[in-house]
N, CA, C and O atoms as a DFTB+ gen file, in Angstrom:
416 C
 N C O
     1  1       0.812      -1.183       0.000
     2  2       0.000       0.000       0.000
     3  2       0.860       1.252       0.000
     4  3       0.515       2.247      -0.637
     5  1       1.955       1.206       0.698
     6  2       2.788       2.401       0.787
     7  2       3.476       2.717      -0.532
     8  3       3.672       3.888      -0.857
     9  1       3.849       1.683      -1.306
    10  2       4.564       1.918      -2.555
    11  2       3.688       2.574      -3.606
    12  3       4.184       3.351      -4.422
    13  1       2.414       2.280      -3.603
    14  2       1.548       2.868      -4.626
    15  2       1.375       4.378      -4.434
    16  3       0.947       5.075      -5.354
    17  1       1.699       4.869      -3.274
    18  2       1.619       6.307      -3.014
    19  2       2.811       7.069      -3.591
    20  3       2.805       8.300      -3.623
    21  1       3.828       6.346      -4.045
    22  2       5.050       6.979      -4.548
    23  2       5.243       6.630      -6.016
    24  3       4.777       5.595      -6.492
    25  1       5.921       7.493      -6.705
    26  2       6.284       7.238      -8.094
    27  2       7.633       6.516      -8.072
    28  3       8.679       7.149      -7.928
    29  1       7.602       5.184      -8.217
    30  2       8.829       4.389      -8.103
    31  2       9.105       3.636      -9.388
    32  3       8.204       3.375     -10.184
    33  1      10.339       3.302      -9.568
    34  2      10.768       2.493     -10.700
    35  2      11.745       1.458     -10.153
    36  3      12.837       1.813      -9.709
    37  1      11.364       0.181     -10.181
    38  2      12.218      -0.893      -9.658
    39  2      12.955      -1.512     -10.833
    40  3      12.335      -1.970     -11.793
    41  1      14.267      -1.523     -10.754
    42  2      15.086      -2.098     -11.815
    43  2      15.827      -3.314     -11.273
    44  3      16.361      -3.297     -10.164
    45  1      15.845      -4.370     -12.083
    46  2      16.518      -5.609     -11.686
    47  2      17.739      -5.802     -12.574
    48  3      17.636      -5.756     -13.800
    49  1      18.882      -6.016     -11.960
    50  2      20.126      -6.268     -12.685
    51  2      20.585      -7.682     -12.330
    52  3      21.218      -7.877     -11.292
    53  1      20.282      -8.664     -13.165
    54  2      20.623     -10.052     -12.820
    55  2      22.126     -10.258     -12.661
    56  3      22.922      -9.879     -13.521
    57  1      22.485     -10.860     -11.549
    58  2      23.878     -11.214     -11.302
    59  2      24.784     -10.055     -10.940
    60  3      25.984     -10.258     -10.759
    61  1      24.257      -8.856     -10.829
    62  2      25.113      -7.712     -10.508
    63  2      24.667      -7.078      -9.203
    64  3      25.116      -7.485      -8.132
    65  1      23.793      -6.090      -9.279
    66  2      23.389      -5.345      -8.092
    67  2      22.551      -6.184      -7.141
    68  3      22.489      -5.885      -5.949
    69  1      21.908      -7.225      -7.642
    70  2      20.995      -8.012      -6.817
    71  2      21.557      -9.422      -6.602
    72  3      20.836     -10.409      -6.754
    73  1      22.797      -9.512      -6.261
    74  2      23.483     -10.800      -6.139
    75  2      22.837     -11.690      -5.084
    76  3      22.669     -12.886      -5.319
    77  1      22.474     -11.145      -3.937
    78  2      21.892     -11.946      -2.853
    79  2      20.563     -12.538      -3.288
    80  3      20.328     -13.729      -3.088
    81  1      19.689     -11.733      -3.879
    82  2      18.393     -12.233      -4.326
    83  2      18.572     -13.249      -5.437
    84  3      17.847     -14.242      -5.492
    85  1      19.530     -13.012      -6.325
    86  2      19.803     -13.940      -7.409
    87  2      20.240     -15.292      -6.853
    88  3      19.786     -16.334      -7.327
    89  1      21.103     -15.281      -5.870
    90  2      21.579     -16.511      -5.240
    91  2      20.449     -17.240      -4.538
    92  3      20.325     -18.459      -4.659
    93  1      19.633     -16.512      -3.811
    94  2      18.523     -17.138      -3.094
    95  2      17.517     -17.754      -4.052
    96  3      16.956     -18.809      -3.758
    97  1      17.281     -17.120      -5.184
    98  2      16.314     -17.660      -6.133
    99  2      16.828     -18.934      -6.785
   100  3      16.025     -19.740      -7.256
   101  1      18.114     -19.139      -6.827
   102  2      18.687     -20.346      -7.428
   103  2      18.958     -21.440      -6.402
   104  3      19.338     -22.552      -6.769
   105  1      18.772     -21.146      -5.163
   106  2      19.150     -22.077      -4.100
   107  2      18.433     -23.418      -4.220
   108  3      19.070     -24.459      -4.069
   109  1      17.119     -23.425      -4.489
   110  2      16.387     -24.687      -4.541
   111  2      16.904     -25.571      -5.665
   112  3      16.996     -26.787      -5.500
   113  1      17.240     -24.984      -6.795
   114  2      17.790     -25.770      -7.891
   115  2      19.139     -26.358      -7.548
   116  3      19.452     -27.487      -7.924
   117  1      19.933     -25.589      -6.835
   118  2      21.247     -26.081      -6.430
   119  2      21.112     -27.214      -5.419
   120  3      21.874     -28.179      -5.461
   121  1      20.145     -27.099      -4.512
   122  2      19.945     -28.141      -3.503
   123  2      19.504     -29.441      -4.158
   124  3      19.917     -30.520      -3.732
   125  1      18.670     -29.351      -5.189
   126  2      18.244     -30.560      -5.897
   127  2      19.448     -31.250      -6.520
   128  3      19.540     -32.477      -6.514
   129  1      20.372     -30.457      -7.057
   130  2      21.586     -31.028      -7.625
   131  2      22.442     -31.701      -6.577
   132  3      23.046     -32.740      -6.845
   133  1      22.504     -31.124      -5.383
   134  2      23.278     -31.725      -4.298
   135  2      22.688     -33.052      -3.867
   136  3      23.428     -33.988      -3.566
   137  1      21.351     -33.150      -3.830
   138  2      20.714     -34.410      -3.449
   139  2      21.059     -35.504      -4.441
   140  3      21.324     -36.640      -4.048
   141  1      21.057     -35.168      -5.725
   142  2      21.428     -36.145      -6.749
   143  2      22.873     -36.568      -6.553
   144  3      23.192     -37.751      -6.672
   145  1      23.755     -35.614      -6.251
   146  2      25.159     -35.941      -6.023
   147  2      25.316     -36.866      -4.823
   148  3      26.132     -37.787      -4.858
   149  1      24.537     -36.632      -3.751
   150  2      24.612     -37.502      -2.576
   151  2      24.186     -38.915      -2.932
   152  3      24.794     -39.876      -2.461
   153  1      23.151     -39.064      -3.757
   154  2      22.706     -40.396      -4.173
   155  2      23.788     -41.082      -4.996
   156  3      24.043     -42.275      -4.826
   157  1      24.415     -40.338      -5.876
   158  2      25.484     -40.914      -6.694
   159  2      26.649     -41.340      -5.812
   160  3      27.224     -42.409      -6.021
   161  1      27.001     -40.521      -4.835
   162  2      28.099     -40.867      -3.926
   163  2      27.763     -42.125      -3.142
   164  3      28.621     -42.992      -2.970
   165  1      26.512     -42.241      -2.659
   166  2      26.104     -43.456      -1.939
   167  2      26.198     -44.680      -2.842
   168  3      26.659     -45.734      -2.405
   169  1      25.766     -44.554      -4.099
   170  2      25.852     -45.670      -5.038
   171  2      27.302     -46.064      -5.287
   172  3      27.620     -47.250      -5.368
   173  1      28.176     -45.080      -5.407
   174  2      29.591     -45.370      -5.612
   175  2      30.175     -46.101      -4.411
   176  3      30.964     -47.032      -4.576
   177  1      29.795     -45.687      -3.200
   178  2      30.291     -46.348      -1.990
   179  2      29.832     -47.798      -1.938
   180  3      30.604     -48.675      -1.549
   181  1      28.590     -48.064      -2.325
   182  2      28.081     -49.435      -2.309
   183  2      28.830     -50.310      -3.300
   184  3      28.950     -51.518      -3.094
   185  1      29.332     -49.717      -4.366
   186  2      30.076     -50.469      -5.366
   187  2      31.575     -50.491      -5.083
   188  3      32.352     -50.984      -5.901
   189  1      31.984     -49.962      -3.936
   190  2      33.402     -49.867      -3.572
   191  2      34.206     -49.066      -4.594
   192  3      35.350     -49.406      -4.896
   193  1      33.608     -48.011      -5.120
   194  2      34.299     -47.126      -6.047
   195  2      34.695     -45.883      -5.267
   196  3      33.864     -45.274      -4.593
   197  1      35.954     -45.511      -5.359
   198  2      36.447     -44.375      -4.596
   199  2      36.511     -43.136      -5.484
   200  3      36.977     -43.196      -6.622
   201  1      36.043     -42.031      -4.954
   202  2      36.092     -40.755      -5.660
   203  2      36.886     -39.783      -4.809
   204  3      36.528     -39.520      -3.661
   205  1      37.952     -39.254      -5.360
   206  2      38.773     -38.296      -4.636
   207  2      38.457     -36.892      -5.135
   208  3      38.309     -36.667      -6.337
   209  1      38.355     -35.964      -4.215
   210  2      38.047     -34.582      -4.573
   211  2      39.220     -33.699      -4.177
   212  3      39.702     -33.760      -3.046
   213  1      39.667     -32.890      -5.105
   214  2      40.750     -31.943      -4.835
   215  2      40.231     -30.559      -5.215
   216  3      39.920     -30.301      -6.378
   217  1      40.141     -29.682      -4.234
   218  2      39.624     -28.338      -4.491
   219  2      38.151     -28.390      -4.840
   220  3      37.354     -28.984      -4.114
   221  1      37.794     -27.777      -5.935
   222  2      36.402     -27.721      -6.367
   223  2      36.041     -28.853      -7.322
   224  3      34.865     -29.053      -7.626
   225  1      37.036     -29.591      -7.798
   226  2      36.780     -30.588      -8.829
   227  2      37.072     -31.991      -8.307
   228  3      38.012     -32.196      -7.539
   229  1      36.265     -32.941      -8.730
   230  2      36.492     -34.336      -8.371
   231  2      37.043     -35.087      -9.572
   232  3      36.810     -34.689     -10.713
   233  1      37.757     -36.149      -9.329
   234  2      38.250     -36.973     -10.419
   235  2      38.318     -38.415      -9.935
   236  3      38.421     -38.672      -8.736
   237  1      38.261     -39.339     -10.862
   238  2      38.356     -40.754     -10.510
   239  2      39.813     -41.076     -10.241
   240  3      40.672     -40.902     -11.104
   241  1      40.077     -41.544      -9.043
   242  2      41.447     -41.917      -8.714
   243  2      41.654     -43.405      -8.938
   244  3      42.737     -43.840      -9.330
   245  1      40.616     -44.173      -8.688
   246  2      40.731     -45.607      -8.917
   247  2      39.344     -46.181      -9.129
   248  3      38.353     -45.677      -8.602
   249  1      39.299     -47.218      -9.892
   250  2      38.047     -47.916     -10.137
   251  2      38.349     -49.398     -10.022
   252  3      39.032     -49.971     -10.870
   253  1      37.838     -50.010      -8.971
   254  2      38.100     -51.419      -8.719
   255  2      36.818     -52.190      -8.992
   256  3      35.798     -51.952      -8.345
   257  1      36.863     -53.101      -9.937
   258  2      35.689     -53.899     -10.266
   259  2      35.920     -55.295      -9.714
   260  3      36.939     -55.926      -9.997
   261  1      34.974     -55.767      -8.928
   262  2      35.090     -57.081      -8.319
   263  2      33.949     -57.970      -8.791
   264  3      32.905     -57.474      -9.215
   265  1      34.146     -59.276      -8.718
   266  2      33.067     -60.186      -9.092
   267  2      31.903     -60.086      -8.112
   268  3      32.005     -59.437      -7.071
   269  1      30.825     -60.719      -8.452
   270  2      29.644     -60.669      -7.587
   271  2      29.902     -61.368      -6.254
   272  3      30.954     -61.978      -6.064
   273  1      28.961     -61.284      -5.350
   274  2      29.125     -61.777      -3.983
   275  2      29.431     -63.271      -3.938
   276  3      30.311     -63.699      -3.191
   277  1      28.724     -64.059      -4.719
   278  2      28.943     -65.516      -4.687
   279  2      30.376     -65.846      -5.098
   280  3      31.026     -66.676      -4.463
   281  1      30.863     -65.214      -6.137
   282  2      32.247     -65.457      -6.573
   283  2      33.245     -65.034      -5.505
   284  3      34.262     -65.697      -5.302
   285  1      32.954     -63.928      -4.821
   286  2      33.843     -63.464      -3.751
   287  2      33.869     -64.466      -2.602
   288  3      34.926     -64.720      -2.024
   289  1      32.717     -65.034      -2.271
   290  2      32.652     -66.035      -1.196
   291  2      33.430     -67.281      -1.597
   292  3      34.184     -67.827      -0.791
   293  1      33.253     -67.733      -2.830
   294  2      33.968     -68.924      -3.299
   295  2      35.477     -68.719      -3.244
   296  3      36.216     -69.617      -2.841
   297  1      35.927     -67.548      -3.645
   298  2      37.361     -67.252      -3.594
   299  2      37.873     -67.255      -2.152
   300  3      38.960     -67.765      -1.882
   301  1      37.101     -66.691      -1.232
   302  2      37.510     -66.653       0.174
   303  2      37.533     -68.059       0.768
   304  3      38.387     -68.361       1.601
   305  1      36.609     -68.921       0.351
   306  2      36.554     -70.283       0.880
   307  2      37.765     -71.107       0.462
   308  3      38.167     -72.024       1.178
   309  1      38.339     -70.792      -0.673
   310  2      39.524     -71.527      -1.132
   311  2      40.699     -71.356      -0.175
   312  3      41.578     -72.215      -0.102
   313  1      40.708     -70.247       0.557
   314  2      41.811     -69.960       1.476
   315  2      41.451     -70.211       2.931
   316  3      42.263     -69.942       3.816
   317  1      40.249     -70.721       3.203
   318  2      39.777     -70.934       4.576
   319  2      40.181     -72.333       5.052
   320  3      39.685     -73.333       4.534
   321  1      41.077     -72.401       6.031
   322  2      41.591     -73.696       6.505
   323  2      40.501     -74.537       7.167
   324  3      40.533     -75.763       7.062
   325  1      39.545     -73.917       7.841
   326  2      38.467     -74.685       8.475
   327  2      37.638     -75.426       7.436
   328  3      37.262     -76.580       7.642
   329  1      37.357     -74.772       6.333
   330  2      36.576     -75.429       5.279
   331  2      37.351     -76.603       4.703
   332  3      36.771     -77.653       4.423
   333  1      38.667     -76.434       4.521
   334  2      39.481     -77.535       4.005
   335  2      39.494     -78.709       4.992
   336  3      39.444     -79.867       4.577
   337  1      39.560     -78.415       6.287
   338  2      39.552     -79.476       7.304
   339  2      38.225     -80.225       7.281
   340  3      38.205     -81.456       7.321
   341  1      37.131     -79.499       7.218
   342  2      35.807     -80.140       7.168
   343  2      35.696     -81.003       5.918
   344  3      35.209     -82.132       5.979
   345  1      36.146     -80.473       4.790
   346  2      36.098     -81.249       3.548
   347  2      36.925     -82.523       3.637
   348  3      36.505     -83.572       3.151
   349  1      38.091     -82.438       4.252
   350  2      38.957     -83.604       4.404
   351  2      38.264     -84.681       5.241
   352  3      38.237     -85.850       4.855
   353  1      37.700     -84.280       6.395
   354  2      37.030     -85.250       7.263
   355  2      35.763     -85.795       6.619
   356  3      35.397     -86.951       6.833
   357  1      35.110     -84.977       5.848
   358  2      33.890     -85.428       5.176
   359  2      34.226     -86.512       4.159
   360  3      33.517     -87.513       4.057
   361  1      35.289     -86.316       3.420
   362  2      35.683     -87.308       2.418
   363  2      36.085     -88.635       3.059
   364  3      35.857     -89.699       2.483
   365  1      36.679     -88.574       4.244
   366  2      37.096     -89.799       4.934
   367  2      35.953     -90.459       5.682
   368  3      36.070     -91.613       6.094
   369  1      34.837     -89.739       5.867
   370  2      33.726     -90.290       6.632
   371  2      33.965     -90.224       8.125
   372  3      33.354     -90.982       8.880
   373  1      34.845     -89.331       8.572
   374  2      35.172     -89.195       9.988
   375  2      34.024     -88.568      10.765
   376  3      33.171     -87.882      10.203
   377  1      34.023     -88.821      12.075
   378  2      33.093     -88.138      12.960
   379  2      33.822     -86.908      13.506
   380  3      34.944     -87.011      14.001
   381  1      33.194     -85.782      13.413
   382  2      33.835     -84.563      13.888
   383  2      33.437     -84.317      15.335
   384  3      32.446     -84.887      15.792
   385  1      34.173     -83.489      16.075
   386  2      33.971     -83.307      17.513
   387  2      32.539     -82.962      17.930
   388  3      32.150     -83.268      19.057
   389  1      31.758     -82.345      17.072
   390  2      30.395     -81.987      17.477
   391  2      29.459     -83.187      17.427
   392  3      28.286     -83.071      17.782
   393  1      29.963     -84.339      16.989
   394  2      29.155     -85.545      16.967
   395  2      28.495     -85.817      15.627
   396  3      27.751     -86.788      15.489
   397  1      28.757     -84.976      14.642
   398  2      28.174     -85.209      13.325
   399  2      28.999     -86.232      12.571
   400  3      30.221     -86.283      12.713
   401  1      28.344     -87.028      11.785
   402  2      29.024     -88.017      10.957
   403  2      28.878     -87.591       9.508
   404  3      27.770     -87.438       8.994
   405  1      30.019     -87.404       8.862
   406  2      29.966     -87.014       7.456
   407  2      29.813     -88.262       6.615
   408  3      30.635     -89.176       6.688
   409  1      28.774     -88.297       5.829
   410  2      28.550     -89.446       4.951
   411  2      28.726     -88.972       3.517
   412  3      28.136     -87.979       3.092
   413  1      29.548     -89.705       2.790
   414  2      29.818     -89.308       1.404
   415  2      28.838     -89.975       0.477
   416  3      28.898     -89.770      -0.735
C-alpha cells in the first residue's frame, strides 16, 4: 500500500546489483543437484568405487571392479583352513567333535 503512493521504478540487474536475491532464487535448484550428487556418492560407496576430490573438482582416482558376492565367497573359501579341514574329514567319513558323521 505504501509503494503505490510513490512514483517508483524498480530495476533488476541479474547477477550484478541483486546478487543476494539472485543466489537465493537459485538455491532450490542447487539443492536438488546436491541431493542427486549424494545419491550418486552413496551408489559409488556401495560399489566400492572411490572418488577423490581436490579443491572444487572431483576426479576418478581408482576404479576397482570385483566379481559378484557368490564369486567373492567362493574365492575366500579356497583360502579358509576350516573349510578344508571339514572337507577332508567329510571325504574320509570321519566323525567330527560336534558328533556329526559325514557321509559321502
